[in-house]
C-alpha positions in Angstrom: 131.5 64.2 125.6 127.5 65.3 127.0 128.4 68.4 126.5 130.0 68.8 122.8 126.4 66.6 121.4 124.7 69.1 123.6 126.5 72.2 121.9 126.3 70.2 118.2 122.0 70.1 118.8 122.3 73.8 119.9 124.3 75.1 116.7 122.1 72.3 114.7 118.3 73.9 115.6 120.2 77.4 115.9 121.1 76.7 111.9 117.6 75.7 110.8 116.3 78.7 112.3 118.0 80.7 110.7 117.9 79.2 107.6 113.7 79.4 107.9 114.1 82.9 108.6 116.0 83.8 105.5 113.6 83.8 103.4 113.4 84.9 99.5 111.3 86.6 97.1 110.4 85.5 93.7 111.6 89.1 92.1 115.3 87.8 93.2 116.0 85.9 90.6 120.2 85.0 91.1 119.4 83.9 94.6 115.8 81.6 93.1 118.6 80.6 90.7 120.5 79.0 93.4 118.2 78.3 95.3 116.4 76.1 93.8 119.0 75.2 91.7 118.2 76.0 88.3 119.2 75.2 84.7 119.8 77.0 82.7 116.8 76.8 80.0 114.3 77.4 83.7 116.2 80.1 84.4 116.0 82.3 81.3 112.4 81.1 80.9 111.6 82.3 84.6 113.4 85.2 83.7 111.1 86.1 81.0 108.0 85.0 83.5 109.5 87.8 86.1 109.5 90.5 83.9 106.2 89.7 83.4 105.6 89.9 86.7 106.9 93.5 87.5 105.7 95.2 84.6 101.9 94.0 85.4 103.0 95.6 89.6 104.7 98.8 87.6 101.3 99.1 86.0 99.0 99.0 89.3 101.3 101.5 91.0 100.5 103.3 87.7 97.2 103.1 88.2 96.9 103.7 91.9 99.1 106.4 92.2 97.4 108.3 89.1 93.9 108.0 91.1 95.5 108.8 94.2 96.6 112.0 92.4 93.0 113.2 91.4 91.7 112.8 94.6 95.0 114.7 96.0 93.3 116.9 93.6 90.2 116.9 94.3 89.1 114.9 91.2 87.2 111.5 92.7 86.4 109.0 90.6 82.9 108.1 89.6 81.4 104.8 91.0 81.9 103.4 87.0 85.2 104.5 87.3 85.7 103.2 90.7 84.5 100.1 89.7 86.7 99.2 86.4 90.2 100.0 88.6 88.8 97.5 91.1 88.1 95.4 88.3 91.8 96.5 86.0 93.1 95.5 89.6 91.7 91.7 90.2 92.8 91.4 86.7 96.4 91.6 87.6 95.6 89.5 90.7 94.8 87.4 88.7 97.4 87.8 86.1 100.4 87.3 88.3 99.0 84.3 89.8 98.7 82.5 86.5 102.4 83.7 85.7 104.0 82.6 89.5 102.0 78.8 88.2 103.8 79.3 84.7 106.9 79.9 87.1 106.1 76.8 88.9 105.0 74.6 85.9 108.9 74.8 84.7 110.3 73.8 88.3 110.6 69.5 89.2 108.9 68.1 92.6 112.0 68.7 94.7 112.1 72.1 93.2 107.9 73.1 93.0 108.4 71.7 97.1 111.7 74.3 98.1 109.1 76.7 95.8 106.5 76.7 98.5 109.9 78.9 100.7 109.8 80.9 98.6 108.0 84.4 99.0 105.5 85.9 95.9 105.1 89.0 94.8 100.6 89.4 94.9 98.6 92.3 95.0 96.1 92.0 97.2 92.2 93.6 97.1 91.6 96.8 96.2 91.0 98.7 99.7 89.2 102.1 99.8 92.0 103.1 101.9 94.8 102.6 99.4 93.2 105.0 97.3 91.2 107.5 99.5 93.2 107.1 103.1 92.3 106.3 106.3 90.3 109.7 107.0 87.8 109.1 104.6 
């Protein structure tokens, strides 16, 4: 009998650990819908917001990749252009945070609690190494 209780406890703990490790990304809208038990109105609204987030991420990727290409071709941007790029990144970081807040505002209190476990897309502050590599 003690063995069964012990086995049950081990299985229960293992199941909790496995579920804790299975992280869901906000970008995976279908998984988020299921995980948060979204209704149709929430789902459609959040899906639209996630398209906006993806658009911002794509825009950032284009800007950074264009800059990297220029640096690769020995066309290093000037001081003011670097500031403009940094401010642009900061603006996109802010925009994504605002959109994530918009998603959270669509949720009820139970969903908000679960939303804390969802991995949110984010941009970090721009580092020189992203553009110029670690050798410069």
